[in-house]
C-alpha positions, -999 to 999 in steps of 0.1 A, spaced: 48 -80 -161 11 -74 -161 -11 -59 -133 -48 -63 -131 -67 -40 -107 -101 -42 -91 -110 -9 -73 -126 -15 -39 -128 21 -28 -112 54 -36 -82 45 -15 -76 8 -22 -69 -14 -51 -69 -52 -52 -41 -62 -77 -29 -95 -90 7 -96 -101 20 -125 -122 57 -126 -129 51 -146 -161 31 -116 -175 -4 -131 -174 -32 -129 -150 -53 -160 -149 -55 -195 -135 -20 -194 -120 -30 -163 -102 4 -149 -91 4 -127 -61 -29 -111 -50 -21 -77 -36 -42 -51 -18 -29 -15 -19 -43 11 4 -33 44 21 -47 73 40 -72 53 59 -72 77 88 -90 53 112 -106 63 135 -104 100 128 -121 101 94 -139 67 96 -147 43 124 -134 13 105 -124 2 70 -152 -7 46 -162 -44 47 -151 -50 11 -116 -38 20 -115 -61 50 -126 -90 28 -99 -82 2 -73 -80 30 -84 -114 43 -81 -129 8 -49 -112 -3 -14 -127 -3 1 -93 5 -12 -60 18 6 -27 12 -4 3 33 12 36 22 8 55 55 -16 77 75 -30 49 96 -35 74 124 -40 48 152 -19 18 160 -51 -3 166 -56 -4 128 -20 -16 122 -26 -43 148 -60 -54 133 -46 -54 98 -14 -73 109 -37 -99 126 -57 -105 94 -32 -101 65 -11 -130 54 17 -105 48 16 -68 56 40 -42 44 34 -7 56 50 27 62 42 56 84 26 89 71 26 125 81 -5 119 104 11 90 122 25 97 156 54 81 176 37 47 183 33 40 146 67 56 136 83 33 161 69 2 143 69 13 107 96 25 83 94 57 63 101 36 31 96 -1 26 111 -21 -2 100 -56 -12 103 -79 -42 70 -95 -52 69 -121 -80 101 -105 -94 87 -70 -92 108 -45 -72 83 -25 -51 88 6 -29 62 19 -6 63 55 8 38 80 20 51 113 10 63 122 -26 58 159 -25 37 182 -48 24 170 -82 47 192 -102 77 171 -113 66 142 -91 73 116 -118 108 129 -124 115 133 -87 103 97 -79 122 82 -108 154 98 -94 147 88 -58 136 52 -66 156 42 -97 158 6 -87 120 1 -84 95 -13 -109 65 0 -89 62 29 -65 32 29 -42 26 62 -24 0 78 -2 -8 114 6 -35 116 -21 -44 152 -12 -11 165 -26 -19 183 -58 
């Protein structure tokens, strides 16, 4: 399994996953990973480059802290497939529509998406124990040191 990443901003990556282990002509699954967007509290909207990546991607993963349901609606309208979770800054309307943890298989890769993983100390050990059946864990809460 091989991942290729193109960074769009500090909170988003555009990944291509190819189950055969190569990234190339048979492009596999194009994946956008983002979290902690905090729209509209910290920004009025997502950057144009991120919206373009969302439009082009096969799958979009959002690891929480959307803040407003309007961003979820806009992203759901534009993404071919959207997988998201709620974060600690997401209120009842978002929590009613999103799970705390999402699990999906993409091109044979077992993926879990969650917002909160706790402090940096022993995070890797804690996450390995909490998600032993996952090949890839996507998490938000980037401000946890």
